[in-house]
C-alpha positions in Angstrom: 152.6 -132.7 -140.1 150.8 -132.4 -143.7 147.8 -130.7 -143.0 148.9 -128.8 -139.8 148.1 -125.2 -139.5 150.4 -122.3 -140.2 149.8 -122.0 -135.9 150.6 -125.9 -135.5 153.2 -125.4 -137.6 155.2 -122.3 -135.7 154.6 -124.6 -132.7 156.1 -127.8 -133.9 159.4 -124.7 -135.4 159.4 -123.3 -131.7 160.0 -127.5 -130.6 162.5 -128.1 -133.1 164.6 -124.6 -132.1 164.7 -125.6 -128.2 166.8 -128.3 -129.7 168.8 -126.4 -132.1 171.4 -125.0 -129.0 174.6 -127.5 -128.4 174.0 -126.1 -124.5 170.3 -127.3 -124.2 171.4 -130.5 -125.5 174.2 -131.3 -122.9 171.6 -130.2 -120.3 168.9 -133.1 -121.8 171.5 -135.4 -121.4 172.3 -134.1 -118.2 168.6 -134.5 -116.9 168.8 -138.5 -119.2 170.8 -139.9 -116.2 169.0 -138.0 -113.1 166.8 -135.2 -112.2 169.1 -131.6 -110.9 169.7 -128.1 -110.0 170.4 -125.3 -112.3 174.2 -125.4 -109.9 175.1 -129.2 -110.5 173.5 -128.7 -114.2 175.9 -124.8 -114.4 178.7 -126.9 -112.8 178.3 -129.6 -115.4 178.4 -127.7 -118.1 181.3 -125.1 -117.9 178.5 -122.4 -117.3 176.8 -119.3 -115.2 173.9 -121.0 -113.2 172.1 -117.3 -115.3 173.1 -118.9 -118.6 171.3 -122.6 -117.6 168.6 -121.1 -116.1 167.6 -119.2 -119.5 167.9 -122.5 -121.3 165.9 -124.4 -118.9 163.6 -121.7 -118.8 162.9 -122.2 -122.4 162.8 -126.1 -122.1 160.0 -125.5 -119.7 158.5 -123.3 -122.1 158.2 -125.8 -124.8 157.2 -128.8 -122.2 160.2 -130.6 -122.2 161.4 -129.9 -119.4 160.0 -130.6 -115.4 160.4 -128.0 -112.7 159.9 -128.4 -109.0 160.4 -126.5 -106.0 162.8 -128.4 -103.1 162.9 -126.1 -100.1 165.0 -123.2 -101.5 166.2 -125.1 -104.7 164.6 -125.4 -108.3 165.3 -128.8 -109.4 164.5 -129.8 -113.0 164.6 -133.0 -114.9 162.7 -134.6 -118.3 158.9 -133.9 -118.6 158.9 -135.7 -121.9 161.5 -138.6 -122.6 159.9 -139.0 -125.4 162.4 -136.4 -126.6 164.8 -139.5 -126.3 163.7 -141.5 -129.0 163.7 -138.2 -131.1 167.3 -137.4 -130.5 168.2 -141.1 -130.5 166.6 -141.0 -134.3 169.2 -137.7 -135.8 172.3 -139.4 -134.0 171.3 -142.3 -136.0 170.8 -140.8 -139.3 174.1 -138.7 -138.4 175.6 -141.6 -137.9 174.7 -143.0 -141.4 175.0 -140.3 -143.3 179.0 -140.3 -141.7 179.8 -143.8 -142.8 178.6 -143.4 -145.8 180.8 -140.8 -147.0 183.9 -142.8 -144.9 182.9 -145.7 -147.3 182.3 -143.4 -150.5 185.9 -141.7 -149.5 187.9 -145.0 -148.5 186.1 -145.9 -152.7 188.5 -143.5 -154.4 191.3 -144.3 -152.2 190.8 -141.1 -149.9 191.6 -141.1 -146.3 189.0 -139.9 -144.3 189.6 -136.5 -142.7 191.1 -135.6 -140.0 190.4 -134.1 -137.1 190.7 -131.4 -134.3 194.6 -132.7 -133.1 194.5 -133.5 -129.9 196.9 -132.3 -127.1 
């Protein structure tokens, strides 16, 4: 990113902004396995088709997702598979950070924090 002009930095920020919403990350995870229609994604995510369509429009605009019309259906797929390398890198970094925190807590004899109780 060194020496990028402001316009380029704004595009980079917009790209990361597209990844900053959990529903969009769920959509990308679902599309990692196979292409899907809006209805399928809505059902799997538990949201309305209109809500999923708005997320898909943004992901398409940012070049992460491709849209193809088949008959009366819009089918979505991943346009840039390198997004998964980026997401995996971030997830690995978060996992390492959590591991270090757990080790640090253990060094002081503190138990790890309790997660939400399961029903």
